[in-house]
C-alpha positions in Angstrom: -1.5 -19.8 12.2 0.9 -18.0 10.2 -1.0 -15.6 7.8 -2.3 -17.2 4.4 -1.5 -15.1 1.2 -0.9 -11.7 3.1 0.1 -8.9 0.9 3.3 -8.1 1.4 4.3 -4.6 1.4 8.0 -4.2 1.4 9.7 -0.7 2.0 10.8 0.8 -1.3 14.0 3.8 -2.4 14.2 5.7 -5.4 17.5 8.4 -5.8 16.8 11.4 -8.0 17.4 14.9 -8.8 14.8 17.3 -7.7 13.8 19.0 -10.6 9.9 19.7 -12.0 10.3 17.0 -14.9 10.8 14.5 -12.6 7.7 14.9 -10.5 5.3 13.4 -13.1 7.8 9.7 -13.1 8.2 9.8 -9.9 4.1 10.1 -9.4 3.5 6.9 -11.9 5.7 5.0 -10.0 3.8 5.5 -6.7 0.6 4.9 -8.4 1.8 1.5 -9.6 3.5 0.5 -6.6 0.1 1.4 -4.4 -1.7 -0.7 -7.3 0.3 -3.5 -5.9 -0.1 -3.2 -2.7 -4.0 -3.0 -2.9 -4.3 0.7 -1.4 -5.4 2.5 -5.0 -7.7 4.2 -2.7 -4.6 6.4 -1.5 -3.0 7.1 -5.0 -4.7 10.4 -5.5 -3.6 11.9 -1.8 -0.5 9.8 -1.7 0.9 11.3 -5.2 -0.1 15.3 -4.4 2.0 14.4 -0.9 5.2 13.6 -3.2 4.6 16.3 -5.8 4.4 18.7 -3.0 7.4 17.6 -0.8 9.4 17.9 -3.8 8.3 20.7 -5.1 8.9 21.4 -1.2 13.0 20.8 -1.7 13.3 22.3 -5.3 12.2 25.7 -3.8 13.7 25.7 -0.3 17.5 23.5 -1.0 17.7 23.9 -5.5 17.0 22.3 -8.5 18.8 19.6 -9.0 19.6 18.7 -5.3 20.5 14.7 -5.0 17.3 13.7 -2.9 15.6 10.2 -2.6 11.8 9.2 -2.4 11.3 6.4 0.1 7.7 4.7 1.2 6.7 2.2 3.2 4.4 1.1 5.9 4.0 2.5 9.4 2.3 0.2 11.4 -1.0 0.6 9.1 -0.2 3.9 8.1 1.1 4.4 4.4 4.4 6.7 5.1 6.0 9.0 2.4 9.5 10.0 2.9 11.6 12.8 1.0 15.4 13.1 2.1 17.7 15.4 1.1 21.1 16.9 1.9 20.7 20.3 3.4 19.3 20.5 7.3 19.3 23.8 7.9 16.1 24.2 5.6 13.5 23.0 7.2 9.7 23.1 5.8 7.5 25.4 7.7 3.9 26.0 8.3 3.0 28.6 7.4 -0.8 30.4 6.9 -1.3 31.3 3.3 -3.7 33.3 1.9 -6.4 31.6 -0.8 -4.6 33.7 -3.1 -1.0 33.5 -2.1 1.1 32.1 -4.8 3.2 29.6 -2.9 3.8 28.8 0.9 0.8 26.7 1.2 2.7 23.5 0.3 3.0 22.3 3.8 -0.5 23.4 4.8 -2.0 21.5 2.3 0.5 18.2 3.5 -0.8 19.3 6.8 -4.7 18.9 6.0 -4.5 15.8 3.8 -2.6 13.5 6.2 -2.6 12.4 9.3 0.6 13.3 10.3 4.0 14.8 8.8 7.0 15.7 10.3 10.8 16.2 9.8 13.6 13.9 11.1 17.3 15.7 11.1 20.4 13.9 11.0 24.4 14.7 10.6 24.0 16.1 6.7 20.7 15.3 5.7 16.8 15.7 6.9 13.7 13.4 6.2 10.4 15.1 5.4 7.8 12.5 5.9 4.2 12.0 6.3 1.8 9.1 6.5 -1.7 8.2 5.4 -4.4 6.3 7.0 -5.5 3.2 5.8 -8.5 1.0 6.3 -6.1 -1.8 7.0 -6.0 -4.4 10.4 -2.0 -4.9 9.9 0.5 -3.7 7.5 0.5 -6.9 5.3 -3.6 -7.5 5.7 -5.9 -6.6 2.7 -8.4 -4.3 1.9 -10.9 -6.2 0.4 -13.2 -6.3 3.3 -15.2 -9.3 5.4 -14.8 -12.0 2.4 -11.1 -11.9 1.9 -10.7 -11.9 5.9 -12.9 -14.9 6.3 -11.2 -16.9 3.4 -8.0 -16.5 5.1 -9.1 -17.4 7.9 -10.2 -20.8 6.0 -7.1 -21.0 4.3 -5.3 -21.2 7.5 -6.8 -23.8 9.3 -7.3 -25.7 5.8 -3.3 -25.5 5.4 -3.0 -26.6 9.0 -4.8 -29.9 8.4 -3.7 -30.9 5.4 0.0 -30.3 6.4 1.2 -27.7 4.2 4.3 -26.2 5.0 3.2 -22.9 5.7 6.7 -22.0 7.8 7.5 -18.6 9.1 7.8 -16.7 6.2 5.7 -14.5 4.2 5.3 -13.1 1.2 5.7 -15.1 -2.0 6.1 -18.6 -0.1 2.6 -17.8 2.1 0.7 -16.8 -1.3 1.7 -20.2 -2.9 0.9 -22.2 0.0 -2.6 -20.0 0.1 -2.9 -20.8 -3.3 -2.3 -24.8 -2.8 -4.5 -24.7 0.0 -7.4 -22.8 -2.1 -7.4 -25.3 -4.5 -7.9 -28.4 -1.8 -10.6 -26.6 -0.7 -12.4 -25.9 -3.6 -11.6 -29.7 -4.9 -13.3 -30.9 -1.4 -16.0 -28.8 -1.8 -16.6 -29.9 -5.2 -16.4 -33.6 -3.8 -19.2 -32.7 -1.0 -21.7 -30.8 -3.8 -21.1 -34.5 -5.8 -21.9 -36.7 -2.8 -24.8 -34.7 -1.8 -26.2 -35.1 -5.5 -25.5 -31.6 -6.3 -24.2 -30.3 -9.6 -20.3 -29.2 -8.8 -20.3 -27.0 -12.6 -23.5 -25.4 -11.5 -22.3 -24.6 -8.4 -19.2 -22.9 -9.5 -20.7 -21.2 -12.2 -22.8 -18.9 -9.5 -20.1 -18.6 -7.6 -18.5 -17.0 -9.9 -21.3 -15.1 -11.2 -21.4 -13.8 -7.2 -17.5 -13.3 -7.4 -18.3 -10.6 -10.3 -20.8 -9.2 -9.8 -19.1 -8.1 -6.2 -16.2 -7.2 -8.4 -17.8 -4.9 -10.1 -19.4 -3.4 -7.1 -16.1 -2.4 -5.8 
C-alpha cells in the first residue's frame, strides 16, 4: 500500500554570501520551510545551528565568502549543511569557558544536535549537523496517532475504491488522499443516515473534537 497523504520534504539549497547581515534572512527562510514540513518544534534549535555554522564561516574563512545552506532529511533526522570553498579552515571543538567571547560555536552545536561533522572535497568543505525528530519515516507526519490512523484508513479506502495511487508521492499522493477522505466521510454520512442518526449533528460534534485537539497541540 502506498503512503497516503505523506509529507514530502524535498532537499533544498540556498547560496549566499557569508555576512552577518544575511543570518536573519537565512533563519527566517529556514523557519518557513520547517513550518511547511511540519517540524516547527525544531525551528529554534535549527535556526541557532544555522547562526553558529554561518558565524563559523565568517570568522574562520572570511566575510563575504560564497557559501551555501543546504537542508534535507537524513532518514528521520533533519540535516543542516553549510558549504564553503576552503577545506583548510576546519571547525574545531574547543573547551571554551563560560566567560569566553568566542570559541563556543561548535561546542554549542555539539550540545544541541544529535550529531555533527565535516566532509572535505577538493576545493570545498561541508560542515553539517543533524537534529533528531519524532518521525517514523522521512515523509511521515508529526501530528500523532490520529493522523497515523487516518493515513491507514485512507490507504485502505484508496485500494477498495480503485483510486489511482500510482507509485509517486507528494502532491499527487495528497490529492488522492483528499479524494479518499471525501469518500470516507460521504460513506459514513450514509451509514449514519441509514441507522437513524443525524449526520449534521455528528459532523458538528466531530468538528468540536477536532478544534479541541488542535487547540491542545
